[in-house]
N, C-alpha and C positions, 0 to 999 in steps of 0.2 A: 809674140814670143810671149810666152806667159811669165809673168813676175814670181809665180808661184813654184818652189822648187822640190825637189824629196828632200827631208830632212834626217828619215829613219828609213831601212829596212829590213825586215823580222819576218823571213819567209814570205808569203803572200801579203802580208800587212804592211802598209806605205803609211806614213804619216808628211802632212805639210804645216810649217810651223806660221803663225801670226797671218792668217787669211781670215776673209771673210766672203773671200768670192765662190763657194762652192755651195749647194744647199745637200740638205740631205736626201739619199738616194741617190742624186745624180751620178752618170752614168759619166767619167772619165778617161784622158788618154795620157798614163803616164810613163814616164822615159821618151828618150830620143825615138823611141821605135815604136812609141804608142799603143803600149798596152792597156787595155781592156781592162776598167776598174770601176767600183762603187763605192760610193761615198756612205761611211756605214757610222761616224760618229763625227760630230761636231761641236768645238766648243771655241772660247774667245784664244784659248792658245792655241789649240790645232785641230786639222781636221785630219781623221784616220778613213784609208782607202784600203776595201780588200782587192786584189788582183786576181783577173781569170786566167792568166797567164802565168809562167813560169817568170818568176823574177832573177834570174841567174843575168850574171853579166851587168843589174840594174847599177846605176852609180849615185851617191847621193849629190844631190846637184843637179841632177836633171832635170826638166821641166816635166810640170804638172799641168793638164788642158780640160778644160770642164766642156762639155757639151751641149749644157741647158737643159737636158733632157734627163729622166728616169730612163735606167737600162730597160730595153725595148725589145720585143720579137717582133719580127717585121711578118705581115702575114698577107697570103694571096697566093695565088696559082703557083702550085708548083713546089710544093711541101710534101706530096704524094707522092712515092717512091724516091724521097731523097734521106739520108742520112747527115744526121748534123751533129756536133760537139754539142756541148753543154751551154754555150752561148750564140749557139744556130748558125755556127759557121758550117756550111757544105764540106762534110771530110771526102768527097768523092772530088772536088774540083783542087782543093789542097792538094790530095793526093798526086792528082795529073801536074801541076806546076810546081809543085816542092818534093814531092815523095814520100814515104810511107810515115814518116816522122812531121808534127806538126812543130816547122824553127819561131822561135819568139817573135811575135810582131808581125804573124801574116794576116795578111787582111784578106779576107773574101767576103761577097756579097751571100746574101743569105738566101734570094733569089735570082737565077738568074736573070739579068737584065736584058741578053740579044733577045731572048725566044721569044717568038709572036705566039699569040695566042687568038684561038678564033673567038670572038666574044661578039654576044650577042645583046646590043642594049635595050633595057625597055623602059626606063625612065626618058621621062620626055619634056620638051621645053615647058615649065609653068606649073609641073607637078610641084607638091610640096612633099618633101621629104622630111626624116628626121633617123637619128641612130637606129642603125639597124635596119634599114630599106633595103630592100635586094634594088637593085639597081642595072645588073647585068651578069649573064653566066658566061661559062664557058665548058668545055669539056676539061677535066685538067687529066683523066685518065678516062676508059672506054667505059669504067663504072662510077667513076665520082664525077656529078656536076660540079663546077667550084660556081658559088654564088658570090657575085661581088656586094659588097655592102655598104652605105653608108657608117662612116664612124660613128661610134657610139655618144660622142661628145658633139657632133654635128645633126643640125636642124637649118630647114631655109624651102628656099624654092629655088628649082632648076632656072636656070637663065641659058645653058647650053648644053646641049649632047651630043655625043660622037655619031658617026655612021658605024652601022654594024660591019664589021671588020676583022684587022689582022693589029693586034696591039700586042708591047711589052708590059711588065710591072709597072714602069716609070713614068708611061705616058697617059695626060689627061682622058678621059672618056667622057667628063659632065662638068659642069661648074654649079656651084651652088653661092646662091646670097643669102648671109644669113638675117638676123632679126636686127643687126647692127647696121645691117648695109654693104659689109665685107664679103667679099667674093671670093670663095675656096674652091682651089681646085680639086678634083677626086680620081684617084687611078686605080688600079687595080690591087693594088699592095697598100697595105695601111700599118701604123706601127701602133702597137699598145703594151704598157707597163706592165713586165711581166709578175709580178708581186701583187698586181690589185686586180682584182676579179673582174670580170666583163661583167657588164649591167644584164639583168633580163627584166623582164613584165612583170613575170610571177611565178613563184616556186610551185609545182605541182607535186600532189600526194603520188607515191611512191605504188605501182600496181602492177608490175610488168618484169616479169622474170630478167637476166641474161642466162640464155637457153647456151652450155657449155658443150653439151655432147658429154660431161664427165657425169658419170651415176651417181656419184660420191655429194657431188655439188648441187646439182640441177634437183635431186631426191629427198636427198637429208638437210643438206647446209643453202638453200639456194641463194643465191646473189641478186640484186633487184638492180633493175638497169636505171641508175642516178643514184645507186648508193655506194658504199663501200665498205671495203674489206681487205683482213688483213693474211697474210700467208705465212706465220712466222716458221721458223725449224734451223736446228743445226747446219754444221757442215757436211751437205753429201746428202741430206735428206729429199733433195727433188725441188726445192724452191724455182729455180731458175727452167728447170723443164715443165713443172705444174703451170707456171706460168706461159710458158711456149704455147703446151696445147691449149691454154685458155686464149692467147691472141688466135691462133689458128683456126679453133674452131667457134667462140663464141659469136653468139650473130649480130654483132653491134656493126654497123657499119663504116666506122671508122677505127683503125688498131694505133694509139701512141704509145710507142715499145721506150720507155725508160730506161738502159742500162749504167747506173749511177753507180761507180765506184768497181764494178765486175770487172773480170778478167777479161782483157782483149780476143782472146781465144774463143770465150764465148759469145762475144757481141759477133766474131765473124761465123760463127755458128748461126747462129739467129739470121746475120744477114743473108748467106749462101741458103739457108734451110725456107726462109720467107720467097727468094726470087724462085727457088723450085717449085714449091706448095701450089697447087692450086687452088682456088676458091671453087667450094663446093657449088657454090649457089650461080655463082656467074663464069663459071670456067673458064678462069682467067686469073693470071699469079697474083699472089697473095699482097706482093707489094702495092699492086695500083691501087690500095687502099690501106696501105700501111706508110708511118713516118716513124723512123729512129731515131733515139739521142744517145749515141755512144759518148758514155764519160767513163774512162775505163779506168781501173786502178793506177794507172801511170801517170794521168792527166795532173794538171794542177789543181789542189785540193778545194778550192775556193768555186771554180768551177763546177764542182760535183756539186757544190750547195746550191748552185744557181739550176740545175740540168732540169731539179724535180718543177722549179716555176715557169721556165721554159718550155715543157712538157703541158703542164696542165693550161698553158696560156693555148696553145696549139686547139688541144683538145675543144676548148671555150668557142675558138675562132669558128671550129666546124658542128659544134653544138647550134651558135646563133646560125648556121645553114640550115637547123631543122635534122641534123644525123643525128644517130645515136652512136657516140663514142666512148670506148672502153682504154682507157690509159693504165698502161702497166709499169709501176715503179719498181724495179730492182736492183739494190737494194734501199729502202728507209735510214736501215741501220746506218749504212755507207754516209749516208747524206747528213744524219744523226753526227757521225765519227767527223765528216767535216765541221760543222756546228762547234764541236767538243773542241778540235786543232786552234780553228779561228779565234775561239772564247779563251783559250788558254794564251795564245800570241796578245789578246787584247789585254790579258793580268786581268779580266773579269773574273767574281766569287764564284766556285764552281759548286753546284749541287752533288746531288748523287751521281755516283761513280764518276765525276769530272766532268759530265755534262753541265751545260747553261742553263742557267733555272729557267730561263723561257724556252726551251726545251717541247714541253706539252701547250704553250702555245703557237709556236713555228707549228706541230705537229697539228694541231686542230684546223689553223689558216689554212693547210695544203689539203684536207679530207673534205672541211668544209665546203669545198668550190666542184664536190661532187653534187651528183642532183639532174633531177627532170624538171623540167624550166618550160614554161612560155616564153620565146624569146621575144626580142622588141618587136621582132617584124610578124609576131603574131604563129611562127611556128611550133612547133613542140618538136625541143630535144633534150639529149640528155650526157651528163658524162659520168660514168661510171670510172671510180679510183678502185686499182688492187692492189694495194703495198706487200713488199715483198719483206721480211723483217730476217733479220743474221743474229741473233742472240745467240752471245760467245757461249759454250758447251752447253749448248740445247736451254740454257738457264732461261725459263719465261718471265721470273719474275725480276729481270734488269729490267732499267728502267724504260728504252726505248718501246719496249712488247707492251710494257703495264700503260704505260701511257698511251700506247696506239690504241689498245682495248677502251679507252675511254671513248675514244672519236671512229669507233667502226663497226656496226653490225652485223656485221661476220665474220668470224673469227673461223681461222682453217689453219690447225695448227698439225702439221707436220711429223710427224714418230720417228725416230732415230731405230729401232726395234724394226717397226718395218719395213724402213726403207734397207736395211741389211737383208730382210728377209726377201727382198726383191717383190714387196709386196706397193704398187705403185696405182694411182696416187697413195703416198705413205700420209694419208691424212688421218688424223686419230680420231675415230667417233666417239671416245669419250669424252673427252675433253673439246672438241671443236662443238661451235654452236653458229645458229643464224637466229638474229631477230625479226625477217622479215618473213614467217610464217603466216602471222594475219594480213599483213599486207599483200602477198601472193597467194595466199589458199584460193579466193576466189576465181583467181585464172586459171588458177589448176582446174578447178571444180570444173569450168565453164567449155573450154579449150582443148583439156587431157583425156578428162573422167573424173566422175562423180566420188568416186572410191581410191582416188590417187591417193587423198591425203591420209585417209583412215590406213591406207596400206603401209604405208611412209609411217603411220605410228606406232603399228604393230612390228613393223621391222626394227626402230629403234627401241621398242618395249625389250625385243628378242635378244639383242644386241647385249642395251644393261643387264638381263637374266643372265643373259653368259658370262658378262662380265662377273658379275657374284658367284654363279657356279664354280669358275676357275678359279677362286679362288677356295674353294673345298678340295677340287680338283689336286692342285696343287698339295696340299694337306696331306690329302689320304687316299686319292686316284680315283679315275670314274667308273671302277667298277663296282661301289658301294651306292652309287646312282642310281634311284628309280628309273624304270625306262621312260617313265614321261621326260626328266629331265634329260636323259640322254637324247631324246627328240628334241628338245631343246637345242642341246650342244651341235646337233648336227644340221639344224635348219640355220643355227647362227652360223655354221661352218661356211653352209652356200652360201648365205648372203654375204661372210668376206669374201671368199674365193672368188663365188659365180657372180656378182652386182658389185662388189665395192671396189673390187678387184678390177685392173682393166688395162688392156694391153695397145696402147700407143703405134705400134706397128703391124698390128691386124686389121685388117679395112674394114671389118665388121664392128670391130671393137674400139678404133680411137675416137672413134664419136659416134653416139648411140643419140637418137630422140627420143623425143619423151613419151611417145607412143608405146615406144619398145621396151621402154624403162617400165611404162604401166603393165606391160605384159607380163614383164620380166619379174616384176614384183607380185601379179595375180599368180603367175606360176610358183613361186617360192611359197607364198602362202596358202597356198592349195595344197601344197605335196604336205606342208606342216600339219594343217588339219586334219589330211585322210590319216597321218600317220600317226596323229596324237588318234584319233576315232580306230583305229587298229590295234593300237596300245592297249584302250580301254574295253575292247571288245577279247583284249586276253593272249594277242597275235604277240610273240615277243618280238623283244627289239632284233635279236639275231635275223628272223626271219625276213623283217622288210628291209635290216642291209644289202642281203647276199642278192637282192636285186638290184639295185644298184640304180636306185631311182637318183638318190641325193647325186651322185656323182653324173649321171647323163644328164641333169639337170646343171649342174657347174659348167659342163663341156657347151651346152647350147647357146651361148652367147657366142660362140663363133660360128658355130652351126648353122643358125639363123638369121637369112640376109638383114639388112637395118629394113628395106622396105616391103617385106613382107612379114611383118612381127605376130601376124594372128599365127603360125607357125607353132605359138607357144601353146593354141588351143589342144592342137595334134599333141604336145607332149603330156598337159593335163587329162587330156581322155585315154594314153598310155595310164599315166598314174590310176584312174579310177579303175583301169581292166585289171590292174598289176592288185589293188586294192580287195577287188572284188574276188579274183583269186586267190590271195592270201586269205580274206577271211570265208571264201568257202571249205577252203585247207582247214582253215581251224574248226569252222563246227564240223567238218567229217571227223577231224583229228580227236573233237570232243567228244562227237557221237559214238566214237569208236571207244573212245574211256568209258564212257557209261556206261557202254554194252559190256565192257570187260567186266566195270564195276559190277552192274546187275549178274550177269554169269554167273559171279564170286559169291555174290550173297548166299545161294543156295546149299552152293556145297560147304561156304562155311555153319549156316545151320542143321547139316545134316552131319558135320562134324561136331558140332554143338550135343546133337540127340545122341549120338554115339557116345558121348564120354557120358552121358546122365546114364 
């Protein structure tokens, strides 16, 4: 029985007086119910603990027991297709045993200890192994092969290896003798502290895009595999839905989705949607390569703070197997609010808007765990972090958004006016940016098309020019603009409505491959160039508009299947034919006008002679 007892309780913050038994960041069990907590402050007078469960009903004088280890995630087969809370307790198992609500002090193993996995042992007696060495494989799902590895801190010689067969996550499959002569048992499961990044052999240059199928992202503001991106936006702008689309369609091998402080019904929708959604690459449910961490808004606030680290630790674990992992954090603002609440209870000096002074360093520590790496076993893997930010009142100058901008290289700003106009994704192209152009352009040129980057630059220029012209239009109207500028506005409208706006419920538009995106850009800019040429040849804007070429191109994204993007070539031929007809009509009109003028000249001369 522990001699350390609770001295004070302040929400999720508990203190123990006059003890030196606990170390910083140690996981502890608080009270008779054994609530999970973590030591966050130690001095000679008291030890401060944040509790990751509801402290209602906790009494002063109840015992506090240490674990001797930091708060860690259990890593092994069974993570995929599972849904956990912020401290990696499986919610499905808890629901079966205790109902829909998590009771205080509920205990549940993160991974099923009774399930047997069909394991193929790769290591042999006498093999020298080190941290990250792949020693066994098993089919975790129909599309994910789980690769069991030596824990990062262990190295030595294999003294015993199990036969191929069925094992649970706690049965030894290997014994390794380290340099000190101590023998260690290795199982399918291992633990790793969630706040410490897993080690890698080397960090690689980022040079591959995370292909999402969302045109505004892939073309205008690309995210790199191993990069970090933020999606800020006020209430109702579509942050969660944008992340859902990215999670569903991006070309990452593994998806880790963390609902941090979000509404329970949203997380329910995520779970139900992912179970119904078919993976287009493998023709099986998306959940077979997805793990969800749900820490909803009514769950303990301290666990919200831990959920982000739990999620990124799971992501790093699969990265070390050589997979490309995408982690969605929805939202980092709720996580920052948890930091602020706990900081307030600790009576720390507040910084801007009450957030703790260490908010920037915590954000940096999280986003810096993204990266494209060479793992300890020589494989290539990546973790891409995409965090939603929820600034109150859509104020992007608030601390969480501003500090996040310092640590991400892709900023996809959601606009309330676009969302209210039903323009989705509601990404504002004037204030969003990506710093990955130089890193990713060689990939686009080599794998998509040489003119991809040039067309993107022209489209961005058109959108920027439209933004300037709209200031004039708001003041004096569009009628005073010359036809060349009217063409610019019309082409920009086609870009906005026909390219940037995307329908998540249309089979040809919910996901668009890069090849079709390139053809769409070619067709739009071809139409713009032809229209400018016609204006220069004297064809009036009204005659060009009457042909409906712009509206036809807007609708083409629905009419042309994703596997037949070359059909845009037919649209471009139609544009050429219409342009030729307009040009011929203009020449005929000009010739007729010239004939009338020449016929009128002799009459004018005769009139002048008669007057004389």
